[in-house]
C-alpha positions as CSV (number, residue, x, y, z in Angstrom):
1,X,42.8,91.9,-39.6
2,X,41.1,94.9,-38.1
3,X,39.2,94.1,-35.0
4,X,36.2,95.8,-33.5
5,X,36.2,96.6,-29.8
6,X,33.3,95.4,-27.7
7,X,32.5,95.5,-24.0
8,X,31.2,92.4,-22.3
9,X,30.2,91.5,-18.8
10,X,31.6,88.2,-17.5
11,X,31.2,86.2,-14.4
12,X,34.2,86.7,-12.0
13,X,35.0,83.0,-11.8
14,X,35.0,82.7,-15.5
15,X,37.3,85.7,-15.8
16,X,39.6,84.2,-13.2
17,X,39.8,81.0,-15.3
18,X,40.4,83.0,-18.4
19,X,43.2,84.9,-16.7
20,X,44.9,81.6,-15.6
21,X,44.9,80.5,-19.2
22,X,46.5,83.8,-20.3
23,X,49.1,83.6,-17.4
24,X,49.9,80.0,-18.5
25,X,50.4,81.4,-22.0
26,X,47.8,79.2,-23.5
27,X,46.4,82.4,-25.0
28,X,48.2,85.6,-25.7
29,X,45.5,87.8,-24.2
30,X,42.0,87.8,-22.9
31,X,40.8,89.0,-26.2
32,X,42.5,86.2,-28.0
33,X,41.0,83.6,-25.7
34,X,37.5,85.0,-26.0
35,X,37.8,85.4,-29.8
36,X,39.0,81.8,-30.1
37,X,36.1,80.6,-27.9
38,X,33.5,82.5,-30.0
39,X,35.0,81.1,-33.3
40,X,34.8,77.6,-32.0
41,X,31.3,78.0,-30.7
42,X,30.1,79.5,-34.0
43,X,31.7,76.7,-35.9
44,X,30.0,74.0,-33.8
45,X,26.6,75.8,-34.2
46,X,27.1,75.9,-38.0
47,X,27.9,72.2,-38.1
48,X,24.9,71.3,-35.9
49,X,22.7,73.5,-38.1
50,X,23.9,71.6,-41.2
51,X,23.2,68.3,-39.4
52,X,19.7,69.4,-38.5
53,X,19.0,70.4,-42.1
54,X,20.3,67.1,-43.4
55,X,17.9,65.3,-41.1
56,X,15.1,67.0,-43.0
57,X,16.1,65.3,-46.3
58,X,14.1,62.3,-47.5
59,X,16.4,59.3,-47.7
60,X,14.1,57.8,-50.4
61,X,14.2,61.0,-52.5
62,X,18.0,61.4,-52.1
63,X,18.6,57.8,-53.2
64,X,16.3,58.2,-56.2
65,X,18.1,61.3,-57.3
66,X,21.5,59.6,-56.9
67,X,20.4,56.6,-58.8
68,X,19.2,58.8,-61.7
69,X,22.6,60.4,-61.8
70,X,24.4,57.1,-61.8
71,X,22.2,55.7,-64.6
72,X,22.9,58.8,-66.7
73,X,26.6,58.5,-66.0
74,X,26.6,54.8,-66.9
75,X,25.1,55.5,-70.3
76,X,27.9,58.0,-71.1
77,X,30.7,55.6,-70.2
78,X,32.5,54.0,-73.1
79,X,32.1,50.2,-73.5
80,X,35.1,48.1,-72.4
């Protein structure tokens, strides 16, 4: 995968912690560590966005829609 280069400013203490992780071989490089952190954060934000959107759903409406689907499915099932 081709990567884009970016320049960032980072707190010295945070950079020191990052360097310790690289030295301990938890990450191959600073870039790998930062990329992993950003991927994880974006994934969590996406999940929390989905959860917020789900909270907007009406439980009553969702149940009614599901029951309509179940009733239609039941009519199509063969008799045993």
